[in-house]
C-alpha positions as CSV (number, residue, x, y, z in Angstrom):
1,M,-32.2,-31.6,-33.9
2,G,-31.2,-33.9,-31.0
3,I,-27.5,-33.4,-31.7
4,F,-27.7,-29.7,-31.1
5,L,-29.4,-30.1,-27.7
6,T,-26.8,-32.5,-26.4
7,E,-24.0,-30.2,-27.5
8,A,-25.6,-27.2,-25.8
9,A,-26.1,-29.1,-22.6
10,G,-22.4,-30.3,-22.7
11,G,-21.2,-26.7,-23.1
12,S,-23.1,-25.4,-20.1
13,S,-21.7,-28.3,-17.9
14,S,-18.2,-27.4,-18.9
15,I,-18.8,-23.8,-17.9
16,I,-20.1,-24.9,-14.6
17,M,-17.0,-27.2,-14.1
18,L,-14.8,-24.2,-15.0
19,V,-16.5,-22.1,-12.3
20,V,-16.1,-24.9,-9.8
21,Y,-12.3,-25.2,-10.6
22,I,-11.9,-21.4,-10.3
23,A,-13.6,-21.5,-6.9
24,I,-11.5,-24.4,-5.7
25,F,-8.3,-22.6,-6.8
26,G,-9.4,-19.4,-5.1
27,G,-10.0,-21.3,-1.9
28,I,-6.6,-22.9,-2.1
29,M,-5.0,-19.5,-2.7
30,Y,-6.8,-18.0,0.3
31,F,-5.7,-20.7,2.7
32,M,-2.1,-21.0,1.4
33,I,-1.2,-17.4,0.7
34,F,-3.5,-14.7,2.0
35,R,-4.6,-16.2,5.4
36,P,-1.0,-16.9,6.7
37,Q,0.1,-13.4,5.5
38,K,-2.8,-11.8,7.5
39,K,-1.9,-13.8,10.6
40,E,1.7,-12.7,10.4
41,Q,0.6,-9.1,10.0
42,N,-1.6,-9.4,13.1
43,R,1.3,-11.0,15.1
44,V,3.7,-8.2,14.2
45,A,1.1,-5.5,15.0
46,A,0.4,-7.2,18.4
47,M,4.1,-7.4,19.1
48,L,4.7,-3.7,18.4
49,A,1.6,-2.7,20.4
50,D,3.0,-4.6,23.4
51,L,6.4,-3.0,23.2
52,A,7.6,-1.4,26.5
53,I,10.6,0.5,27.8
54,G,13.4,-1.9,28.8
55,D,12.5,-4.6,26.3
56,S,15.4,-6.1,24.3
57,V,14.8,-5.9,20.5
58,L,16.3,-7.1,17.3
59,T,16.1,-4.6,14.4
60,S,15.7,-5.5,10.7
61,S,19.3,-4.6,10.2
62,G,20.4,-7.2,12.7
63,F,21.3,-5.0,15.7
64,Y,20.3,-6.0,19.2
65,G,19.4,-3.2,21.6
66,T,17.2,-2.0,24.5
67,V,14.2,0.3,24.2
68,I,14.7,3.4,26.3
69,D,11.8,5.6,25.0
70,I,8.7,5.1,22.9
71,Q,6.8,7.8,21.0
72,D,3.9,7.3,18.5
73,D,5.7,5.4,15.7
74,T,9.3,6.1,16.8
75,V,11.4,4.3,19.4
76,I,14.8,5.2,20.8
77,V,17.0,2.1,21.1
78,E,20.2,1.9,23.0
79,F,22.9,-0.3,21.4
80,G,26.0,-1.7,23.0
81,S,27.2,-2.2,26.5
82,N,28.7,1.3,26.9
83,K,25.2,3.0,26.8
84,N,26.5,5.8,24.5
85,C,24.8,4.7,21.3
86,R,21.1,5.8,21.3
87,I,19.4,5.8,17.9
88,P,15.8,6.8,17.1
89,M,14.1,4.4,14.7
90,Q,10.7,3.5,13.4
91,K,8.7,0.8,15.2
92,S,8.4,-1.1,11.9
93,A,12.2,-1.7,11.9
94,I,11.8,-4.0,15.0
95,T,11.5,-7.7,14.0
96,Q,11.7,-9.4,17.4
97,V,11.0,-8.4,21.0
98,E,12.2,-10.1,24.2
99,K,10.3,-8.9,27.2
100,S,12.4,-7.5,30.1
101,E,12.4,-9.2,33.5
102,G,10.2,-7.4,35.9
């Protein structure tokens, strides 16, 4: 009778250890994957919210340009030095912003 009691107690402690390991693994996943991703999303959202006319931008396709007009989720970016190439694009296509002087 005593053998069955010790086996039952050993089984419940292994379940508790399994739950502890899952909790530790979940915490590691949160701090290594989900939290940095959320911080990056907040940084990009703040960058796009702070976008202003005259800022120099880098698009996701690698083009540098200057913002000349901003609508809801669309911006018109002027590319090149001849000022003839103006392209409307989504704000989400902007990856970097350099604030204009003044």
